[in-house]
mmCIF file of the N, C-alpha and C atoms, coordinates in Angstrom:
data_MODEL
# 
_entry.id   MODEL 
# 
loop_
_atom_site.group_PDB 
_atom_site.id 
_atom_site.type_symbol 
_atom_site.label_atom_id 
_atom_site.label_alt_id 
_atom_site.label_comp_id 
_atom_site.label_asym_id 
_atom_site.label_entity_id 
_atom_site.label_seq_id 
_atom_site.pdbx_PDB_ins_code 
_atom_site.Cartn_x 
_atom_site.Cartn_y 
_atom_site.Cartn_z 
_atom_site.occupancy 
_atom_site.B_iso_or_equiv 
_atom_site.pdbx_formal_charge 
_atom_site.auth_seq_id 
_atom_site.auth_comp_id 
_atom_site.auth_asym_id 
_atom_site.auth_atom_id 
_atom_site.pdbx_PDB_model_num 
ATOM 1   N N  . MET A 1 1  ? 80.532  124.393 51.164 1.00 0.00 ? 1  MET A N  1 
ATOM 2   C CA . MET A 1 1  ? 81.465  123.216 51.064 1.00 0.00 ? 1  MET A CA 1 
ATOM 3   C C  . MET A 1 1  ? 83.282  123.796 51.526 1.00 0.00 ? 1  MET A C  1 
ATOM 4   N N  . GLN A 1 2  ? 83.572  125.069 51.558 1.00 0.00 ? 2  GLN A N  1 
ATOM 5   C CA . GLN A 1 2  ? 84.293  125.922 53.185 1.00 0.00 ? 2  GLN A CA 1 
ATOM 6   C C  . GLN A 1 2  ? 84.380  125.176 53.887 1.00 0.00 ? 2  GLN A C  1 
ATOM 7   N N  . TRP A 1 3  ? 83.850  124.780 55.129 1.00 0.00 ? 3  TRP A N  1 
ATOM 8   C CA . TRP A 1 3  ? 84.261  124.607 56.486 1.00 0.00 ? 3  TRP A CA 1 
ATOM 9   C C  . TRP A 1 3  ? 84.171  123.361 56.109 1.00 0.00 ? 3  TRP A C  1 
ATOM 10  N N  . LEU A 1 4  ? 84.113  122.652 54.800 1.00 0.00 ? 4  LEU A N  1 
ATOM 11  C CA . LEU A 1 4  ? 84.342  120.832 55.094 1.00 0.00 ? 4  LEU A CA 1 
ATOM 12  C C  . LEU A 1 4  ? 86.054  121.474 55.026 1.00 0.00 ? 4  LEU A C  1 
ATOM 13  N N  . LYS A 1 5  ? 86.205  121.802 54.254 1.00 0.00 ? 5  LYS A N  1 
ATOM 14  C CA . LYS A 1 5  ? 87.546  122.149 54.142 1.00 0.00 ? 5  LYS A CA 1 
ATOM 15  C C  . LYS A 1 5  ? 88.697  123.256 55.651 1.00 0.00 ? 5  LYS A C  1 
ATOM 16  N N  . ARG A 1 6  ? 88.083  123.926 55.842 1.00 0.00 ? 6  ARG A N  1 
ATOM 17  C CA . ARG A 1 6  ? 88.698  124.684 57.263 1.00 0.00 ? 6  ARG A CA 1 
ATOM 18  C C  . ARG A 1 6  ? 88.211  123.196 58.380 1.00 0.00 ? 6  ARG A C  1 
ATOM 19  N N  . TRP A 1 7  ? 87.559  122.181 58.847 1.00 0.00 ? 7  TRP A N  1 
ATOM 20  C CA . TRP A 1 7  ? 87.211  121.283 59.466 1.00 0.00 ? 7  TRP A CA 1 
ATOM 21  C C  . TRP A 1 7  ? 88.413  119.774 58.959 1.00 0.00 ? 7  TRP A C  1 
ATOM 22  N N  . LEU A 1 8  ? 88.528  120.059 57.832 1.00 0.00 ? 8  LEU A N  1 
ATOM 23  C CA . LEU A 1 8  ? 89.615  118.756 57.764 1.00 0.00 ? 8  LEU A CA 1 
ATOM 24  C C  . LEU A 1 8  ? 91.249  119.465 57.942 1.00 0.00 ? 8  LEU A C  1 
ATOM 25  N N  . ALA A 1 9  ? 90.884  120.575 57.387 1.00 0.00 ? 9  ALA A N  1 
ATOM 26  C CA . ALA A 1 9  ? 91.991  120.911 57.610 1.00 0.00 ? 9  ALA A CA 1 
ATOM 27  C C  . ALA A 1 9  ? 92.975  120.682 58.671 1.00 0.00 ? 9  ALA A C  1 
ATOM 28  N N  . ARG A 1 10 ? 92.255  120.969 60.086 1.00 0.00 ? 10 ARG A N  1 
ATOM 29  C CA . ARG A 1 10 ? 92.124  121.421 61.120 1.00 0.00 ? 10 ARG A CA 1 
ATOM 30  C C  . ARG A 1 10 ? 92.465  119.821 62.415 1.00 0.00 ? 10 ARG A C  1 
ATOM 31  N N  . ARG A 1 11 ? 92.032  119.336 61.138 1.00 0.00 ? 11 ARG A N  1 
ATOM 32  C CA . ARG A 1 11 ? 91.858  117.495 61.972 1.00 0.00 ? 11 ARG A CA 1 
ATOM 33  C C  . ARG A 1 11 ? 93.652  116.936 62.328 1.00 0.00 ? 11 ARG A C  1 
ATOM 34  N N  . ARG A 1 12 ? 93.779  116.448 63.351 1.00 0.00 ? 12 ARG A N  1 
ATOM 35  C CA . ARG A 1 12 ? 95.290  115.865 63.982 1.00 0.00 ? 12 ARG A CA 1 
ATOM 36  C C  . ARG A 1 12 ? 95.426  114.454 63.345 1.00 0.00 ? 12 ARG A C  1 
ATOM 37  N N  . PRO A 1 13 ? 97.150  114.725 63.636 1.00 0.00 ? 13 PRO A N  1 
ATOM 38  C CA . PRO A 1 13 ? 97.396  113.391 62.511 1.00 0.00 ? 13 PRO A CA 1 
ATOM 39  C C  . PRO A 1 13 ? 97.486  112.499 63.784 1.00 0.00 ? 13 PRO A C  1 
ATOM 40  N N  . PRO A 1 14 ? 96.904  111.370 62.917 1.00 0.00 ? 14 PRO A N  1 
ATOM 41  C CA . PRO A 1 14 ? 97.030  110.050 63.779 1.00 0.00 ? 14 PRO A CA 1 
ATOM 42  C C  . PRO A 1 14 ? 98.397  110.515 64.683 1.00 0.00 ? 14 PRO A C  1 
ATOM 43  N N  . LEU A 1 15 ? 97.786  109.413 65.715 1.00 0.00 ? 15 LEU A N  1 
ATOM 44  C CA . LEU A 1 15 ? 98.942  108.658 66.683 1.00 0.00 ? 15 LEU A CA 1 
ATOM 45  C C  . LEU A 1 15 ? 99.111  107.295 66.421 1.00 0.00 ? 15 LEU A C  1 
ATOM 46  N N  . SER A 1 16 ? 100.732 107.443 66.506 1.00 0.00 ? 16 SER A N  1 
ATOM 47  C CA . SER A 1 16 ? 101.294 106.348 66.341 1.00 0.00 ? 16 SER A CA 1 
ATOM 48  C C  . SER A 1 16 ? 101.017 105.276 67.554 1.00 0.00 ? 16 SER A C  1 
ATOM 49  N N  . ASP A 1 17 ? 101.845 103.748 67.253 1.00 0.00 ? 17 ASP A N  1 
ATOM 50  C CA . ASP A 1 17 ? 101.568 102.727 67.985 1.00 0.00 ? 17 ASP A CA 1 
ATOM 51  C C  . ASP A 1 17 ? 101.643 103.437 70.126 1.00 0.00 ? 17 ASP A C  1 
ATOM 52  N N  . ARG A 1 18 ? 103.229 103.624 69.413 1.00 0.00 ? 18 ARG A N  1 
ATOM 53  C CA . ARG A 1 18 ? 103.476 103.903 70.596 1.00 0.00 ? 18 ARG A CA 1 
ATOM 54  C C  . ARG A 1 18 ? 102.936 105.190 71.738 1.00 0.00 ? 18 ARG A C  1 
ATOM 55  N N  . GLN A 1 19 ? 102.313 106.342 71.006 1.00 0.00 ? 19 GLN A N  1 
ATOM 56  C CA . GLN A 1 19 ? 101.420 106.928 71.600 1.00 0.00 ? 19 GLN A CA 1 
ATOM 57  C C  . GLN A 1 19 ? 99.909  106.375 72.063 1.00 0.00 ? 19 GLN A C  1 
ATOM 58  N N  . GLN A 1 20 ? 99.470  105.693 71.179 1.00 0.00 ? 20 GLN A N  1 
ATOM 59  C CA . GLN A 1 20 ? 97.987  104.936 71.664 1.00 0.00 ? 20 GLN A CA 1 
ATOM 60  C C  . GLN A 1 20 ? 98.413  104.231 72.599 1.00 0.00 ? 20 GLN A C  1 
ATOM 61  N N  . ALA A 1 21 ? 100.075 103.567 73.330 1.00 0.00 ? 21 ALA A N  1 
ATOM 62  C CA . ALA A 1 21 ? 100.123 102.843 74.435 1.00 0.00 ? 21 ALA A CA 1 
ATOM 63  C C  . ALA A 1 21 ? 100.334 103.504 75.253 1.00 0.00 ? 21 ALA A C  1 
ATOM 64  N N  . GLN A 1 22 ? 101.094 104.407 74.850 1.00 0.00 ? 22 GLN A N  1 
ATOM 65  C CA . GLN A 1 22 ? 101.645 105.830 76.820 1.00 0.00 ? 22 GLN A CA 1 
ATOM 66  C C  . GLN A 1 22 ? 99.600  106.387 76.420 1.00 0.00 ? 22 GLN A C  1 
ATOM 67  N N  . GLN A 1 23 ? 99.144  106.295 75.659 1.00 0.00 ? 23 GLN A N  1 
ATOM 68  C CA . GLN A 1 23 ? 97.924  106.989 76.270 1.00 0.00 ? 23 GLN A CA 1 
ATOM 69  C C  . GLN A 1 23 ? 96.852  106.038 77.404 1.00 0.00 ? 23 GLN A C  1 
ATOM 70  N N  . LEU A 1 24 ? 97.005  104.801 76.413 1.00 0.00 ? 24 LEU A N  1 
ATOM 71  C CA . LEU A 1 24 ? 96.317  103.987 77.436 1.00 0.00 ? 24 LEU A CA 1 
ATOM 72  C C  . LEU A 1 24 ? 97.368  103.777 78.843 1.00 0.00 ? 24 LEU A C  1 
ATOM 73  N N  . VAL A 1 25 ? 98.363  103.651 78.473 1.00 0.00 ? 25 VAL A N  1 
ATOM 74  C CA . VAL A 1 25 ? 98.554  102.932 80.158 1.00 0.00 ? 25 VAL A CA 1 
ATOM 75  C C  . VAL A 1 25 ? 98.557  104.615 80.918 1.00 0.00 ? 25 VAL A C  1 
ATOM 76  N N  . ASP A 1 26 ? 98.237  105.219 80.671 1.00 0.00 ? 26 ASP A N  1 
ATOM 77  C CA . ASP A 1 26 ? 98.128  106.469 81.144 1.00 0.00 ? 26 ASP A CA 1 
ATOM 78  C C  . ASP A 1 26 ? 96.941  106.514 81.943 1.00 0.00 ? 26 ASP A C  1 
ATOM 79  N N  . ALA A 1 27 ? 96.532  106.921 81.474 1.00 0.00 ? 27 ALA A N  1 
ATOM 80  C CA . ALA A 1 27 ? 94.766  105.880 81.789 1.00 0.00 ? 27 ALA A CA 1 
ATOM 81  C C  . ALA A 1 27 ? 94.570  105.226 82.019 1.00 0.00 ? 27 ALA A C  1 
ATOM 82  N N  . VAL A 1 28 ? 94.762  103.871 82.662 1.00 0.00 ? 28 VAL A N  1 
ATOM 83  C CA . VAL A 1 28 ? 95.451  103.031 83.902 1.00 0.00 ? 28 VAL A CA 1 
ATOM 84  C C  . VAL A 1 28 ? 95.545  103.831 84.895 1.00 0.00 ? 28 VAL A C  1 
ATOM 85  N N  . ASP A 1 29 ? 96.385  104.325 84.649 1.00 0.00 ? 29 ASP A N  1 
ATOM 86  C CA . ASP A 1 29 ? 97.741  104.911 85.699 1.00 0.00 ? 29 ASP A CA 1 
ATOM 87  C C  . ASP A 1 29 ? 96.627  106.027 86.467 1.00 0.00 ? 29 ASP A C  1 
ATOM 88  N N  . ARG A 1 30 ? 95.772  106.342 85.511 1.00 0.00 ? 30 ARG A N  1 
ATOM 89  C CA . ARG A 1 30 ? 95.081  108.134 86.821 1.00 0.00 ? 30 ARG A CA 1 
ATOM 90  C C  . ARG A 1 30 ? 93.799  106.745 87.054 1.00 0.00 ? 30 ARG A C  1 
ATOM 91  N N  . GLY A 1 31 ? 93.066  105.233 86.377 1.00 0.00 ? 31 GLY A N  1 
ATOM 92  C CA . GLY A 1 31 ? 91.997  105.134 87.273 1.00 0.00 ? 31 GLY A CA 1 
ATOM 93  C C  . GLY A 1 31 ? 90.912  104.328 86.673 1.00 0.00 ? 31 GLY A C  1 
ATOM 94  N N  . GLY A 1 32 ? 91.486  104.861 85.455 1.00 0.00 ? 32 GLY A N  1 
ATOM 95  C CA . GLY A 1 32 ? 90.798  104.054 84.258 1.00 0.00 ? 32 GLY A CA 1 
ATOM 96  C C  . GLY A 1 32 ? 90.359  103.029 84.335 1.00 0.00 ? 32 GLY A C  1 
ATOM 97  N N  . LEU A 1 33 ? 89.589  102.318 83.256 1.00 0.00 ? 33 LEU A N  1 
ATOM 98  C CA . LEU A 1 33 ? 88.944  100.590 83.740 1.00 0.00 ? 33 LEU A CA 1 
ATOM 99  C C  . LEU A 1 33 ? 89.414  100.405 81.388 1.00 0.00 ? 33 LEU A C  1 
ATOM 100 N N  . PRO A 1 34 ? 90.288  100.013 81.124 1.00 0.00 ? 34 PRO A N  1 
ATOM 101 C CA . PRO A 1 34 ? 89.807  99.810  79.487 1.00 0.00 ? 34 PRO A CA 1 
ATOM 102 C C  . PRO A 1 34 ? 88.912  98.673  79.215 1.00 0.00 ? 34 PRO A C  1 
ATOM 103 N N  . LEU A 1 35 ? 87.852  99.939  78.596 1.00 0.00 ? 35 LEU A N  1 
ATOM 104 C CA . LEU A 1 35 ? 86.449  98.857  77.889 1.00 0.00 ? 35 LEU A CA 1 
ATOM 105 C C  . LEU A 1 35 ? 86.424  97.448  77.110 1.00 0.00 ? 35 LEU A C  1 
ATOM 106 N N  . ASN A 1 36 ? 87.518  98.245  76.211 1.00 0.00 ? 36 ASN A N  1 
ATOM 107 C CA . ASN A 1 36 ? 87.393  97.385  75.032 1.00 0.00 ? 36 ASN A CA 1 
ATOM 108 C C  . ASN A 1 36 ? 88.803  96.503  74.807 1.00 0.00 ? 36 ASN A C  1 
ATOM 109 N N  . LEU A 1 37 ? 88.422  95.206  75.003 1.00 0.00 ? 37 LEU A N  1 
ATOM 110 C CA . LEU A 1 37 ? 89.937  94.260  75.431 1.00 0.00 ? 37 LEU A CA 1 
ATOM 111 C C  . LEU A 1 37 ? 89.800  93.986  73.418 1.00 0.00 ? 37 LEU A C  1 
ATOM 112 N N  . ALA A 1 38 ? 89.020  94.360  72.681 1.00 0.00 ? 38 ALA A N  1 
ATOM 113 C CA . ALA A 1 38 ? 90.132  94.301  71.271 1.00 0.00 ? 38 ALA A CA 1 
ATOM 114 C C  . ALA A 1 38 ? 90.717  95.709  70.587 1.00 0.00 ? 38 ALA A C  1 
ATOM 115 N N  . ARG A 1 39 ? 90.407  96.666  71.537 1.00 0.00 ? 39 ARG A N  1 
ATOM 116 C CA . ARG A 1 39 ? 91.325  97.850  70.785 1.00 0.00 ? 39 ARG A CA 1 
ATOM 117 C C  . ARG A 1 39 ? 92.185  97.317  71.621 1.00 0.00 ? 39 ARG A C  1 
ATOM 118 N N  . VAL A 1 40 ? 92.830  96.822  73.094 1.00 0.00 ? 40 VAL A N  1 
ATOM 119 C CA . VAL A 1 40 ? 93.450  96.586  74.084 1.00 0.00 ? 40 VAL A CA 1 
ATOM 120 C C  . VAL A 1 40 ? 94.932  95.890  73.351 1.00 0.00 ? 40 VAL A C  1 
ATOM 121 N N  . ASN A 1 41 ? 94.003  94.747  72.510 1.00 0.00 ? 41 ASN A N  1 
ATOM 122 C CA . ASN A 1 41 ? 94.636  94.200  72.348 1.00 0.00 ? 41 ASN A CA 1 
ATOM 123 C C  . ASN A 1 41 ? 95.359  94.362  70.521 1.00 0.00 ? 41 ASN A C  1 
ATOM 124 N N  . HIS A 1 42 ? 94.639  95.121  70.124 1.00 0.00 ? 42 HIS A N  1 
ATOM 125 C CA . HIS A 1 42 ? 95.725  95.565  68.942 1.00 0.00 ? 42 HIS A CA 1 
ATOM 126 C C  . HIS A 1 42 ? 96.660  96.134  69.290 1.00 0.00 ? 42 HIS A C  1 
ATOM 127 N N  . ILE A 1 43 ? 96.495  97.175  69.884 1.00 0.00 ? 43 ILE A N  1 
ATOM 128 C CA . ILE A 1 43 ? 97.451  98.444  70.923 1.00 0.00 ? 43 ILE A CA 1 
ATOM 129 C C  . ILE A 1 43 ? 99.131  97.158  71.319 1.00 0.00 ? 43 ILE A C  1 
ATOM 130 N N  . ALA A 1 44 ? 98.431  96.106  71.853 1.00 0.00 ? 44 ALA A N  1 
ATOM 131 C CA . ALA A 1 44 ? 100.207 94.985  71.743 1.00 0.00 ? 44 ALA A CA 1 
ATOM 132 C C  . ALA A 1 44 ? 100.605 94.511  70.956 1.00 0.00 ? 44 ALA A C  1 
ATOM 133 N N  . ARG A 1 45 ? 99.434  94.398  69.921 1.00 0.00 ? 45 ARG A N  1 
ATOM 134 C CA . ARG A 1 45 ? 100.201 93.584  68.274 1.00 0.00 ? 45 ARG A CA 1 
ATOM 135 C C  . ARG A 1 45 ? 100.982 94.657  67.490 1.00 0.00 ? 45 ARG A C  1 
ATOM 136 N N  . SER A 1 46 ? 100.535 95.728  67.886 1.00 0.00 ? 46 SER A N  1 
ATOM 137 C CA . SER A 1 46 ? 100.752 97.089  66.868 1.00 0.00 ? 46 SER A CA 1 
ATOM 138 C C  . SER A 1 46 ? 102.097 97.236  67.425 1.00 0.00 ? 46 SER A C  1 
ATOM 139 N N  . LEU A 1 47 ? 102.290 96.651  68.235 1.00 0.00 ? 47 LEU A N  1 
ATOM 140 C CA . LEU A 1 47 ? 103.714 97.260  69.170 1.00 0.00 ? 47 LEU A CA 1 
ATOM 141 C C  . LEU A 1 47 ? 104.955 95.537  69.209 1.00 0.00 ? 47 LEU A C  1 
ATOM 142 N N  . GLY A 1 48 ? 103.751 94.915  68.844 1.00 0.00 ? 48 GLY A N  1 
ATOM 143 C CA . GLY A 1 48 ? 105.234 93.492  68.248 1.00 0.00 ? 48 GLY A CA 1 
ATOM 144 C C  . GLY A 1 48 ? 104.605 92.480  69.040 1.00 0.00 ? 48 GLY A C  1 
ATOM 145 N N  . LEU A 1 49 ? 103.658 92.595  70.249 1.00 0.00 ? 49 LEU A N  1 
ATOM 146 C CA . LEU A 1 49 ? 103.877 91.544  70.829 1.00 0.00 ? 49 LEU A CA 1 
ATOM 147 C C  . LEU A 1 49 ? 102.600 90.615  70.567 1.00 0.00 ? 49 LEU A C  1 
ATOM 148 N N  . GLU A 1 50 ? 102.513 89.226  71.767 1.00 0.00 ? 50 GLU A N  1 
ATOM 149 C CA . GLU A 1 50 ? 102.044 88.410  71.084 1.00 0.00 ? 50 GLU A CA 1 
ATOM 150 C C  . GLU A 1 50 ? 100.605 88.236  71.887 1.00 0.00 ? 50 GLU A C  1 
ATOM 151 N N  . VAL A 1 51 ? 99.615  88.177  71.280 1.00 0.00 ? 51 VAL A N  1 
ATOM 152 C CA . VAL A 1 51 ? 98.844  88.421  72.267 1.00 0.00 ? 51 VAL A CA 1 
ATOM 153 C C  . VAL A 1 51 ? 97.019  87.468  72.199 1.00 0.00 ? 51 VAL A C  1 
ATOM 154 N N  . SER A 1 52 ? 97.324  86.360  73.327 1.00 0.00 ? 52 SER A N  1 
ATOM 155 C CA . SER A 1 52 ? 95.854  86.051  73.349 1.00 0.00 ? 52 SER A CA 1 
ATOM 156 C C  . SER A 1 52 ? 94.546  86.345  73.648 1.00 0.00 ? 52 SER A C  1 
ATOM 157 N N  . ARG A 1 53 ? 93.675  85.746  72.418 1.00 0.00 ? 53 ARG A N  1 
ATOM 158 C CA . ARG A 1 53 ? 92.935  86.258  72.928 1.00 0.00 ? 53 ARG A CA 1 
ATOM 159 C C  . ARG A 1 53 ? 91.483  86.501  73.736 1.00 0.00 ? 53 ARG A C  1 
ATOM 160 N N  . HIS A 1 54 ? 92.104  85.520  74.700 1.00 0.00 ? 54 HIS A N  1 
ATOM 161 C CA . HIS A 1 54 ? 91.441  85.177  75.777 1.00 0.00 ? 54 HIS A CA 1 
ATOM 162 C C  . HIS A 1 54 ? 92.236  85.720  77.002 1.00 0.00 ? 54 HIS A C  1 
ATOM 163 N N  . ALA A 1 55 ? 93.078  86.114  77.329 1.00 0.00 ? 55 ALA A N  1 
ATOM 164 C CA . ALA A 1 55 ? 94.439  87.283  77.418 1.00 0.00 ? 55 ALA A CA 1 
ATOM 165 C C  . ALA A 1 55 ? 93.788  87.955  78.745 1.00 0.00 ? 55 ALA A C  1 
ATOM 166 N N  . ALA A 1 56 ? 93.481  87.976  80.234 1.00 0.00 ? 56 ALA A N  1 
ATOM 167 C CA . ALA A 1 56 ? 93.655  89.778  81.177 1.00 0.00 ? 56 ALA A CA 1 
ATOM 168 C C  . ALA A 1 56 ? 93.914  90.744  80.334 1.00 0.00 ? 56 ALA A C  1 
ATOM 169 N N  . VAL A 1 57 ? 92.911  91.541  81.201 1.00 0.00 ? 57 VAL A N  1 
ATOM 170 C CA . VAL A 1 57 ? 93.165  92.442  80.209 1.00 0.00 ? 57 VAL A CA 1 
ATOM 171 C C  . VAL A 1 57 ? 94.730  93.600  80.982 1.00 0.00 ? 57 VAL A C  1 
ATOM 172 N N  . GLU A 1 58 ? 94.149  93.601  82.069 1.00 0.00 ? 58 GLU A N  1 
ATOM 173 C CA . GLU A 1 58 ? 95.761  93.297  83.257 1.00 0.00 ? 58 GLU A CA 1 
ATOM 174 C C  . GLU A 1 58 ? 96.508  93.384  82.884 1.00 0.00 ? 58 GLU A C  1 
ATOM 175 N N  . ASP A 1 59 ? 97.068  92.063  82.602 1.00 0.00 ? 59 ASP A N  1 
ATOM 176 C CA . ASP A 1 59 ? 98.282  91.328  81.479 1.00 0.00 ? 59 ASP A CA 1 
ATOM 177 C C  . ASP A 1 59 ? 98.518  92.493  80.539 1.00 0.00 ? 59 ASP A C  1 
ATOM 178 N N  . THR A 1 60 ? 98.161  92.075  79.644 1.00 0.00 ? 60 THR A N  1 
ATOM 179 C CA . THR A 1 60 ? 97.815  92.286  78.885 1.00 0.00 ? 60 THR A CA 1 
ATOM 180 C C  . THR A 1 60 ? 98.434  93.890  78.580 1.00 0.00 ? 60 THR A C  1 
ATOM 181 N N  . VAL A 1 61 ? 97.840  94.655  79.719 1.00 0.00 ? 61 VAL A N  1 
ATOM 182 C CA . VAL A 1 61 ? 98.223  95.870  80.127 1.00 0.00 ? 61 VAL A CA 1 
ATOM 183 C C  . VAL A 1 61 ? 99.076  96.036  80.504 1.00 0.00 ? 61 VAL A C  1 
ATOM 184 N N  . GLU A 1 62 ? 99.556  95.074  81.437 1.00 0.00 ? 62 GLU A N  1 
ATOM 185 C CA . GLU A 1 62 ? 101.295 95.217  81.794 1.00 0.00 ? 62 GLU A CA 1 
ATOM 186 C C  . GLU A 1 62 ? 102.381 94.319  80.263 1.00 0.00 ? 62 GLU A C  1 
ATOM 187 N N  . ARG A 1 63 ? 102.272 94.027  80.397 1.00 0.00 ? 63 ARG A N  1 
ATOM 188 C CA . ARG A 1 63 ? 103.052 94.057  78.698 1.00 0.00 ? 63 ARG A CA 1 
ATOM 189 C C  . ARG A 1 63 ? 103.400 94.683  78.018 1.00 0.00 ? 63 ARG A C  1 
ATOM 190 N N  . ILE A 1 64 ? 102.349 95.624  77.999 1.00 0.00 ? 64 ILE A N  1 
ATOM 191 C CA . ILE A 1 64 ? 102.958 97.049  77.392 1.00 0.00 ? 64 ILE A CA 1 
ATOM 192 C C  . ILE A 1 64 ? 103.055 97.765  77.891 1.00 0.00 ? 64 ILE A C  1 
ATOM 193 N N  . ARG A 1 65 ? 102.673 97.677  79.143 1.00 0.00 ? 65 ARG A N  1 
ATOM 194 C CA . ARG A 1 65 ? 103.443 98.954  79.817 1.00 0.00 ? 65 ARG A CA 1 
ATOM 195 C C  . ARG A 1 65 ? 105.410 98.355  79.611 1.00 0.00 ? 65 ARG A C  1 
ATOM 196 N N  . GLN A 1 66 ? 105.290 96.803  80.334 1.00 0.00 ? 66 GLN A N  1 
ATOM 197 C CA . GLN A 1 66 ? 107.265 96.198  79.701 1.00 0.00 ? 66 GLN A CA 1 
ATOM 198 C C  . GLN A 1 66 ? 107.236 96.944  77.949 1.00 0.00 ? 66 GLN A C  1 
ATOM 199 N N  . ALA A 1 67 ? 107.114 96.418  77.242 1.00 0.00 ? 67 ALA A N  1 
ATOM 200 C CA . ALA A 1 67 ? 107.906 97.024  75.942 1.00 0.00 ? 67 ALA A CA 1 
ATOM 201 C C  . ALA A 1 67 ? 107.079 97.809  75.624 1.00 0.00 ? 67 ALA A C  1 
ATOM 202 N N  . LEU A 1 68 ? 107.411 99.782  76.694 1.00 0.00 ? 68 LEU A N  1 
ATOM 203 C CA . LEU A 1 68 ? 107.484 101.247 76.118 1.00 0.00 ? 68 LEU A CA 1 
ATOM 204 C C  . LEU A 1 68 ? 108.277 101.005 76.970 1.00 0.00 ? 68 LEU A C  1 
ATOM 205 N N  . ALA A 1 69 ? 108.898 100.214 78.517 1.00 0.00 ? 69 ALA A N  1 
ATOM 206 C CA . ALA A 1 69 ? 109.364 100.983 79.376 1.00 0.00 ? 69 ALA A CA 1 
ATOM 207 C C  . ALA A 1 69 ? 111.301 100.230 78.819 1.00 0.00 ? 69 ALA A C  1 
ATOM 208 N N  . ARG A 1 70 ? 110.783 99.773  77.449 1.00 0.00 ? 70 ARG A N  1 
ATOM 209 C CA . ARG A 1 70 ? 112.000 99.191  77.047 1.00 0.00 ? 70 ARG A CA 1 
ATOM 210 C C  . ARG A 1 70 ? 112.339 99.803  75.873 1.00 0.00 ? 70 ARG A C  1 
# 
């Protein structure tokens, strides 16, 4: 049981909404393409953006980028 306690103690705290959004934008800037549209939409909604389920990923990432710039 001690190994479990040590493992749990080393876990990083969860990222904030802004940190998750910044990581997403950084990954896209490095040439990555977000594969999980639901995750991108969740990040956008957590920043207070209204996002359609049918919105293009590129448009949503751009809106996230604009929200982070504010």
